Every structure is written in C-alpha cells, then in structure tokens.
N, C-alpha and C positions, 0 to 999 in steps of 0.2 A: 684694430678697433678695441678701445679700452672701455671697461664697465663704466669707468668715471666720466666718459666723453659724451654721455647722452644729454640731449637736449629736449625736454618734454614739450617745449612749445614750438617745435619746428613745424613749419607748414610747408608741405611739398608742392612744387610747381607754381610758387608765387612769381618766380621768374620765368622767362620763356622755358617751355618744358624740359628740353634736354640740358640747358645750362643750368637749371635748377637742380636737376637730377645729379649732374656731376660736381657742381660747385659747392652744394650746400654743406658738405662734410669737410671741406678744407683739403682736398686731395693732395697727397704728398707727391708732387710731381718733380722732375729734374729741373730745378730752377737754375737759370744762368748765374754764374759766378759774379759775386758782388751785389746782388739784388737783396735788399732787405725786404722780406715779404710783407704783404698787407695782412692785417689782422683777419683770422678766419671767422666763420659765423660762430663757432663755439669753442674758443681757445681754452686751453688749460689755464686755471687761475694762477697767476704769478704771485708769489708771496711778497708782501711789501712790508718791511719792518718800519716801526715808528721812527721817524727822523731820517729815513731814506732821501738822499738828494735826488733830484730829477734824473741825473745821469745813472745813479744806481738802480732807480725804479725802472728806467728804460732797459737797463742791462738784464734786470730779472725778468722782465717781460718777454725779451727776446729769447732768454734761455728757456722759459716755460713754453713758448710758442714752438720750440724744436725739441720738445720732449725732455727737457732738462739737460744738465751737463752729464758728460760721459767721463768718469774717472778711469784713466789710464796712465798712471803717473810717468812711466818711462817715455811715453809718447809726448805728453804734456811738457815734461822737463826738456826733452830734446827740441821740441819746437820753440820753447822760451829761450833756449840757447841760440838758436838760428835768429829769433827776433832780435835778440841783443846785438848780434853781429850785423844784421841788417840795419838796425837803428843807427849804429855808428857810421854806417856808410851812407845814411840818407841826409837830407838837408836839415833835418831837425835831430842831431845826435843825442841831445839831452832829453828828448820826450820819452817817458816810460811807456812800455807796451806790455801787455800780457795776452796770452791767448787762453781760449776756453774751447774745449771740444764738446760739440753738441751730439746728443744721443739721437741722430737721424741718419737714415740711409740717403737722404737727398744730398746731391752734390752742390754745396754751397759755401761761401765764405763772405763775411762782411765785417765792417769795422764801425766803431763808434768814435766821435771826436775825442772821447776820453782816452783813447789809446787802447781800448778793449777790442781785440780781434776775436772773431769767432770762426771756427772751422768745423764742419760736420765730419763724423767719422766715415760718411759716405765718400767725402772728397779725400780723406786720408787713404781709403782703400783704392781709389782711382790713381793717386799719384804714385810714380814709380822711383823717385829718388829725391834727395835732399833739394837739389836745384829746382825741381818742379814745385814742390810745396813752398820753398823760398820765393819763387816768382809770384805765387798766389798771395803770399802775406805781403810782399813788397808792393803788390798791386793795391792792397788794401791800406797800406801805410800811405801810398800816393793819394788815395781818395781823401785821407784825413789831412795830409799836409797841403794839398791843394784847395782844401775847403770846398770840395765838389757838392756835398749836401747842402751847404749854405747858399752856394751860387745857384743851384737848381731850384731850391725853395724861393730865392728872390726872383728868378725868372718866371716861375709859376704864379707868383703874387702879382707880378706886372701883367702877365697874360690875362689873369682873371679880371683885373681892373680895366684893361683895354676891351675885353669882351663885353663887360657889363656896360661900359660906356657906349659902345656900338649899338647895344640893344636899346638903350635909352634914347640916343640921339637920332639913330636911324630906325631900324626895325628888328624884330626877332630873327628873321631870315638873315639878315647881315650880320646880326651877333653870332649866329650859329656858323656862318662862314668864317668870321674872324676867330672863333674858337677852334674850328677845324684846322686853320692855318697855324694858330698858336700851338695845338697839339703836335703838329708836324715839326714845328720849330723846337719845341721842347724835346721831343724824340731825337731830333738830329743833334741837339745840344748835349743830351744824355749819351748818345753814341760816341760824340767826340770825347766827352770825359772818359769813357772806358778806354778808347784808344790812347788818350794822353796818359792814364794811369798804367797801361800796359808799357808804354814807352818809359815812363819814369821808373817803373818797377824793374824792368829789364837793365837799366842803367845802374840801379842800386845793387841788384844781385851780382852784377859784374864786378863793381867796386868792392863788394864784400867777398869776392873770390870765388863766386859759384858760376856755374855754366850758364851763360845768357841764352842758350838755346833751350834751357829748361822750360821756359815760358811757352814756346811753340809746340814743345812735346806734349805739355799738359793740355793745351788748348786743342791739340789733335785728338788726344784721348777723350776730351769732353765732347768733341764732335762725333765721335764714334758711338759714344754713349748715348747721345741724343738721337742718333740715326738708329741704333738698335732699339730704342724704346718706340720710335716711330714705326719701325718694322713690325714690332710685336702687336701694334694696334691697327696695322694695316694702312698706315699713312706713308707716303713717299717722303724721303729725306728732304728737309727744308733747305734747299740750296738757294731759294730765292728769299731775300730778307724782307721781313714785314716792315713797311714804311713807317709804321708807328711803334716798332720794337724800341725798347729802351736800351737795347744793346746792339752793336754792329753784328752782322752775321759772323759765326765763328770762322768760316773761310777768310773773311776780310781781316779778322783779328790775327789769324795765323800768318797770313802773308805780311802784315805789318810787323808782327813779332820776329819773324825770320829776317826781314829787312834790317830791323833794329839791331838784332844779334849779329848780323854779318858786318854791320858797320863797326862793331866793337872788335871782331876778329873771326878767324875761321873756326869751324866746328873742332871740338876737342880741347878749347881753352876753358879754364875754370874747373872747379870741383863739381862732380855730381853727387858724391858721398851716398852712393846707392846702398852698399851694405849696412851703413849707420842707420839710414832711414828704415830699411826693411826691418832690422832688429828692433827699432822703436815701435813699429806697428804690428809686430808678430804677436798674434793672439787677440787683436782687437775685434770686436763684434762686427759682423757683417749682416747687412740686410735689415729687415724690420725689426723693431723692438719686440722680443718675444712676449713681453707683458701685454702687448696689444694684438697677439696672435700672429700666425705665420702663414705666408703665401708659399705653396709649393706647387709650381705650375698653375693649373686652373683650380687647384684646391686651397681652401682657407681653412686653417686649423686653429682652434683656440683652446690649448690645454687647460688654462686656468678657469674658463667658463665651461669647458667640457662638451664642445660641439665641433662638428666639421660641415663644411658646405662646398659644393663644387660648382664652378662656373660653366656655362655651355662651351664647346669646342670653339676656338678662335678668339676667346676673350682674354685680354691682358688685364690683370688685377693690380691694384695699388691699395695700400692700407694707410690709414691714418687713425688718430685717436677717436675720431668722430664716426667713421664709416669705412667700409670696404667698397671701393669704386671699380667699375670694369668697363672697358670699351672694346668694341668689335667693328670690323668692317669700316675702318677709317673713321669712326665716330657715328656711323649710321645706326648703331645699336649701343645701348648702354645699360648698366645696372647699377643699383645702389643697394647695400646691404648694411643695416644697422640695428640697434636695439634701443627700447625704451623700457622703463620700469612699468610692470602690469598695474593698471589703475585699479584701486580697490572698488569692488562692487559692480563692475562693469563686464559685460560678456564681450568675446572677441568681435562679435558683429557691432556691438555698441561702440567699441573702440574704433573699428574701421570707419564707421559712419559719424565720428565725432568732430569731423571738420579739419583734420590735419592734411588732407589730400584733397586737391581740387579736381574737378572733372570726373568724380566717381560715378559710374553707371550703376545705380542701385539694382537694376534688373539682373545684373551679373554676379550679384553677391552669393555666395555659397559656402557653407561650412563643411568641414571634413576633418581629416587627419593626415599628418605627414610623419611616417614612421611611428605610428601610435601616439603622436603628440597633437593636441587640439590645434586646429587651423582654420583660418577663414581666407577666401580668395575672392578677387574681384577684378574688373577691368576699369580702366579710366581712359578719358580722351581729352586732350587739349591741343587745339589747333590741328596741325598735321601729324601729331604724335599719337600713338596708342601706347597704353601701359598695362602690363599685367602685374598685380599687386598680390602678395601673400603676407599674412601675419601669422606666426607660429608661437605658441605658448611653450616655454621651456623653463622650468624652475620658476623663478619669480620675475622673469622678463619676457617681453614680447620682441620676437625677432622680425623685422620688416625686410622683404625681399621685393624690389621694384624693377621691372624691366621696361625699357623704353625702345620703340621701334616705329617707323612710319607706317609699314604695312604688316598687320598681324596675319600673316599667311598660316596655313595649317603646319608647315614645317617649323615656323617660328613658335607658334603655339605649343608644338610638341616638345621642343627643345627647352622652352622656358619652364614647362611643367616638370620635365625630367630634372632640370636644375633645382627647382624649388623642392622636389621630392628627395633631392640628395641631402637635405638638412637632417642631421642625426646626431646622436650622442657620439662622442669620440671612441675610437677603438684604440687598444694598446699599441697597434702598429702605427696609427696615426699620431699618437702622442710621441712615440719615438721619433717619427718623421719631423716633428715640429720642434725638435731640440734646437737650441740657439746655435747659429753658424758663426764661424770665426775665420779671419785671415790667418793662414798658416804658411809656413816657408817649407818649399821643397827643392832639393838640389837635383838638377838634371844629371842622369847617368848617360853613359855612351849608348846611343841609339834612342834616347828619349825624343819624343816629338811633342808638339802641342796636344795632339790627340791623346798620347798616353798620359800626359799631365792632366788633361781634361777628365780622363776616366777616374782620376783620384778625387774629383771634385764632388762635394755633396750638394750638387745642383741637378735638378731634372729638367731644367729649361735652357736649351742651347749652351751647354757646359763648355764646348769648344770655343764658341764666340765669346763667352764670358771669360775664359782663361786668357784668350788673346787680348781682350780689352783690358783686363786687370793689369797685364804685364806689357802693354803697348806693343804688341807683336803684330806683324803682318804675315810672317812666314811660319811654316810648320816646324822647320828644323830649330832646335835649341842648341845652346853651347853647353857641352858637358862640363860640369863643375860649377855652372852658374846657378844662382839662387833664384827661384820664381815664387811668385804668390799663387796659392790655391785656396779654395774655399772648403773647409772641412768642420766637422763638429768639435 
C-alpha cells in the first residue's frame, strides 16, 4: 500500500458489498499468463511525454499499471538475447522485439503489437530454466504475429452490433439472451486463441533449439501456484473451468502443450539452459514491492510509513498500491485496509459520517483509542453483509480498516476487534522482518532435502511448499551439486 495510492473520493460499497470491498483497490491477484489487465480504480499515473505516439503512451500506461519497470540488467540482457533467437525462428524474423521487466510479484506476461514484451519479476521467479521463459515469450510473439488482439476486438464489435439490433428489433430480454450467447462465443474464441498461441510458441522454441517441453513445465508450475493461492484463502482448486473464462483451464493447456511437444520429439531434446537462466535472475527481488509495505504471514508491515497491522487467523493477504486486501473462509469473510490524508478541520467522527461508506449505522459509532492513537469505530450493513469499520489517526493520515462478514457473531466480533487493535507503530524487530526479499541460489549438498532447503528460506508462510513451487519439485529428495532457488534477504 503506497502513500501515493490514495483516492480521497472513494466511496465504499457502491458495488455489491463484498465485491466493492475486494475490488475497489485493484487487488494484485495471480493473473493468467497473457492477460492485459483492466485499468484499476486508482492506477498510478503514467508519465506521458509531449509527442508520444499512441503505442508509446500505451506502453507507459502498462508499465505504470504494474508498479513501473524493474531494472535488473543481467536478466533483461539475457531475455533480449533469447528474444532475438526466438524472433529468427518465428514467422516474422525481421520484427524487432524488446522485453521490459515489470516491478510486480504477480505472475503475468503480455505483448503489444509494437513488439514490446512485458514479463513480471513474479513470472521470472516462477520459471525454472530458459526453455520455460522462452515458451512464455514465444507465446506472446504468437499473439502479435497472429493479430489476436485485433481479431478479438473485431468479434466484440460485431457482437455488440448484433446485441443492440436484437434489443431494437425484438425486445430487451431477447437482447440479453443474445448478449449472453455472444459472451460465451467470445470467451470460446479467446480460449482458442490461447491454445493457438501455445501451439505456435512451442513450435518456435523448438525451431530455436530450446526444449519444447518447457511450455508444459511452466504451465504446471502456474497451476500449482494458483492452487496454492486458492488453498491459502480456503477455496478448492479450480479444476472445473469457468465457461466465461477468457483462458482455457490450465490442465487443458498442459495436456495440449504436452501433446504438441511429443509430436516434435521425445523428452530430452533441445536446450533447457537452466544454469544460464538461474544466473540471470540470481538476486532479483521477490514478493511485494517494499516501498508499498511487506506482507509476512498475517502481518502487514510498512517501514516507510512506520506502522504494522495483523489480520485475523486464517486470512490470506495481498498488497497493492491502493490497499491491502484479505480473504478468509473461501471468500465468506474479507477485509480492506487503506489510508487517506486526514482532512483539515474535521474530527474522526465527522470524517466517518462524511458519506464515503454506505449503510453506516449511526447508533454504533463510538470513539476510543488503538494503542494510544485516536480512533473511531462503527458498524455498517448492506444487503446480507455486515461490516466492522475502524478509522485510526496516525501522523497526518487516517487508516481505514473494514471487515465484511455475513453473520457478525460474538467470535467474529472478538477477532475483528483484536485485529483492529493490532495497528501500532512499527518495532525495530518488525522493521528488520520487512527487509526486501530476493531470489538467491543455493547448491544442494549430500543429504539435503527440500525441507532442509526450505529451512533456509526467509519466508514464514508455507516455506516447504514455496520452495517446491519455485523449483518445480514434487519430491523431497534433491540432487547433490544441483543449484536451487531459495528466498532470502
């Protein structure tokens, strides 16, 4: 949560209650590879120089959306060398490409028609060798060469015209049916584009001399990453694809990628170039941008702003420039934590009742303190959801903590109050705990296991699973002399 990410005009719960609570801040979720995200409610401003072309303006906007570019020359240079090799093996060998690393822990990659490719440092941390990251970049090149964005836009335009015509000529209900059918058609069209880009990309990396099985390995890691995140918030793994998903389910993509690679040859063909790739990402930042605070388990620590806050047991937290968001019990409970500049001449109660939150129950408003800091508390209700709200004054800012739950039981009331009362000035120990994390390399010795390597990780939340995920491992046993990724300061 960045100090510069505040939106003073935000009004909470204007959407359906839980959706508003979760989506208002542009939560940094694990997005599917290849998706260019929608603009969040309060994105960072993208610098636009006088005379920028539309393509350059779009490029700057996307970079700003993902927290800016991340300067790591040895990885950037290596990826551009791989890109040049892929371009020569593609159907457009003269098309120039360049890669930009984005300062985001989200796992994502996408491309613009200009030949600009973007990969997040979160994706680089998840990939395990050059053939895997080459598969991702070749997939994005395929989107560009196949003009997928243009074709999808044309299909959406046609669908909109047909829907409008159905509403005018027949009736609104018929128009809504046509719109629903069109949405399913476009979703299927998009899923087919993703499968096509996978197939083209696998063919390209094979022609470039890389292991064509790199695509299926990376997709498997992506699936495991998604499943781990779902488990953290109490949701079952999504084996059933959403019919309106813009991407095919990952198991479908893995199966198709394996089939495409087997048609090229047996496992073991082509380069994986694992040592070269690991050397290129050694030292790269891992996790949230420390400038926006750090999540350590259930605790959120912001050294620059000087506070710490702890979510209740069972909450999985995610950070963005606009807010810290939390989910528990498969989405049945949620929290939002953000800040605004303290308005001049207004008391905390004046601010709380100034109209930024719907459904406020005025009879529940009460003033008090949180660790000697002035605070005001209240409840709100909207539809079937109940909300616990706290606003705490700290330095020149107001920190807003909002919990959402359907039934406000005594147990829920107690845990929400305990969490609110955890807001406090940072301690020296917490400041040390919030130091930036990085990908480091460790060589396995004889007798090392995944657990002994996980014990070296500077992670408090599921370190063993995180180690296995980062290294694409299923087994405990490691190969002596092999290099592995760990997360350390």
